[in-house]
C-alpha positions, 0 to 999 in steps of 0.5 A: 500500500505504501509503495502504491500510494507513493507511486500514485503521488508521483503520478499526480505530481508529474502533470503539475510540474509540466504545467508550471514549466509551460507557464514559465516559458510562456511568461519568458516569451511574453516578457521578451516580446514586450521588451522588444515592443517597448524598445521599438516604441521607444526608438520610433518615439525618439525618431518622431520627436527628433524629426518633429524638432528638426521640421519645426526648427527649420520652419522657424529658421525659414521664418526668421530668414524671410523676416530678415530679407524683408527688413534688409530690402527695406533698409537697402531701399531707404539708403538708395532713396536717400542718396538719390534724393540728395543727388537729385536735389543738386539739380536745383543748384545746377539750374540756379547757376545755369539760369544766372550770369553772376551769383553773389555770396548772399544769393548763394547763402539764401539758396543753400539754406533750404537745401541744407535744412532738407538734407541733414545728411549733407555737411557742406555745399560749396561753389568753386569757380575756375580761376586761371593762372593769369586771373589769380592776382586779380581774384585774390585782390578782389577777395581781399577788397570784400573784407577777406584781408589775408585771402589767398589761394591755398592747398594742402601739402603732403603733411596736411598743412595748408600752404599757398598754392604754387603757380599753375595753369588753373585753380578751383578755390572754395569761394562760397560755402555753407554748412557745418564748417567755419567758412573763413578757414576753408575759403581759397582752398583748392581741393582740386589738388587732392586725390579724392576730389581731383578724379571726381572733378575731372570725370564730372567736367568731361562727362557733364554728369554728377560724380561722387568722389572717393571716400575721405575722412571728415571731422565735420558735424562734430564727429569723425566719419567717412564722407564723399563729395558729389560734384556737379559741373557748371558750364558757361551759358550759351556755350557748346557742351557737345564734346569733351573739348567743348565741355572743358572750354565751357567750364566755369566751376563746380558745385560740390556737396559733402555727405557724411555716410554715417549721417546718411545711413542714420537719416535713411533708417531713422524709422527702422530698428537699428538694434536688430540689423547691422548695416555695413557699407563699403566703397569698392574701388578705393586703393588704400594705403595697405594695398586693399581695394575696399574702404569701409564707409560704415562699419555696423549701425548704431552702437554696434562695432562693425568689421574691417573689410578683411572680415567681409567673407566671415560676415557672408558665411552667416545669414546676410543680404548683399546689394550694390548701388550706384552713387553718382558713378561710384559703386557702394556695397551694402551688407546687412547682417542680423544682430543677436537681438534680431534672432532672440526676438524671433526664436521660440521654445516651441521646437524644444517643447516638442522635442522634450514632450515627445521624448517624455511621452516615448519613455513613459509609454515604453516604461509602462509597457516594460513595467507590465511585464513584471506582473506574475504569469497566472499559475494555471493548473491542468485539470486532473 
């Protein structure tokens, strides 16, 4: 009986052992399957989160670029309009002189006053008559008789000192001048001998067109800045001007206005936010002392410190807009770059919120699925 009962007990326990083994195998397979599903879900969630972050970041970046391009076009157009307006206003002076046989000092002052008030980027406007070598003595004597006791035709030497001009065929001394300058300090100065003005005056005389000078440093208007002079030729009434030779023979002098480039930029963009976009203006055909061919007319805008030309390529490597404009025969390059304020005002946290939310959701779902695998497998028994 004892032996029989023992065998019966073994027979009853054998099915139970097999049943428990099957349950454990199923539990392991299910657990592994859920780990795989959780891993795949996590990877898909991470991929979707990163893709969403990239798409939203790209859309935001494109929006910033479009906004920058619109702002840049506004600034370039404003600068072009301002330069054109200043140059076109010179036509009034040409017409003034063309319609008069003689213009005296009071008439010049009366006519110049409204011009300067409307064009506050203009530093000075001056009349430079043509004086031949044979007329010099009489011209100087006439000036002294008008109350300029020590008047003489002068020029600047290689050291920058003002000296009496030596004898030569002709002179173009400053005779009338209005604007931000002490007139007595420049009267009689023959600026046609200086490189920035000589080329512009020769080109203007021969073409009959307005001509801008090469840039030079100006200390007028209470600030040191780059400036250009715009030259307009005046010919004798009734004389032919069909050929270069005719124009040279008929020339009686020049009207010259000096424009501060920083002033021009500030007046052109006065209604625009200068803290968001830097404007750099370059003159492309200037031979500088260091051998480069570019001059920085304006480096940056407002209080921002701008680059020198050798950093031009570095500026172009980032977000920028480039334009060229003709200013009375000279080519200016206008380079606009966004400041950090521009980016900061337009960046949002949305891409990062999408990325963080997507990753958090992915990890939460994967963790929930993995946690579910720790639940015990039901201890099912086969029926006897």
